[in-house]
MARZANU-832238 format. One record per residue (C-alpha): x, y, z; residue in three letters. Coordinates in steps of 0.2 Angstrom, whole numbers. Layout:
# residues N
R_px_py_pz_selo
R_X_Y_Z_ALA
...
//
This chain:
# residues 80
R_px_py_pz_selo
R_302_630_799_MET
R_307_612_801_ASP
R_322_610_789_ILE
R_319_591_787_GLU
R_301_594_782_ALA
R_306_608_770_TYR
R_319_596_762_GLU
R_307_583_760_MET
R_294_595_752_ALA
R_308_601_740_LEU
R_312_583_735_GLN
R_294_578_733_THR
R_290_593_722_ALA
R_305_589_711_GLN
R_299_571_710_LYS
R_282_576_705_ILE
R_289_589_692_SER
R_300_576_684_PHE
R_286_563_684_ALA
R_275_576_675_TYR
R_288_579_662_GLU
R_292_561_659_ASP
R_274_556_657_LEU
R_268_571_647_PHE
R_268_561_631_GLY
R_255_549_639_ASP
R_239_558_635_THR
R_228_549_649_SER
R_241_552_662_LYS
R_243_570_657_ARG
R_224_572_659_LYS
R_225_565_677_VAL
R_240_576_681_PHE
R_230_591_674_GLY
R_215_587_684_ALA
R_225_585_700_ILE
R_235_601_697_PHE
R_220_611_692_ASP
R_211_606_709_ARG
R_226_609_720_PHE
R_238_621_712_LEU
R_226_634_704_LEU
R_221_641_721_PRO
R_240_645_724_VAL
R_243_650_706_ASP
R_226_656_699_PRO
R_235_663_683_ALA
R_244_646_680_GLY
R_260_656_677_SER
R_271_646_689_MET
R_281_631_685_GLU
R_273_615_693_PRO
R_288_614_705_TYR
R_286_632_711_ASP
R_267_630_713_ALA
R_269_613_722_ILE
R_281_622_735_ILE
R_269_637_736_ALA
R_255_624_740_LEU
R_265_616_753_TRP
R_269_632_762_ARG
R_251_639_761_HIS
R_241_623_763_SER
R_251_608_770_PRO
R_235_597_771_ASP
R_230_600_753_GLU
R_248_597_748_TYR
R_248_580_757_ASP
R_231_576_749_GLN
R_238_580_732_MET
R_253_569_735_VAL
R_242_554_740_ARG
R_231_556_725_GLU
R_246_556_713_LEU
R_252_540_722_GLU
R_235_533_721_LYS
R_236_535_702_PHE
R_254_528_701_SER
R_260_545_694_LEU
R_274_546_707_ILE
//
């Protein structure tokens, strides 16, 4: 495992988690987060029982291309 890539994934997951918490009060942004999380995180956490941070890391480990796509979409909607 590439330590630098792992560190970057951890930092990005934390950034996404913090942004989600910070923007939770904004209903429209929460809906966009929800749609993106449903599409990308439910496959790695079907029960929805993981914290977003943990599910994001699981996505990175199991499907790095999907992880990259999720990050691009979050950036596209100015959520991170």
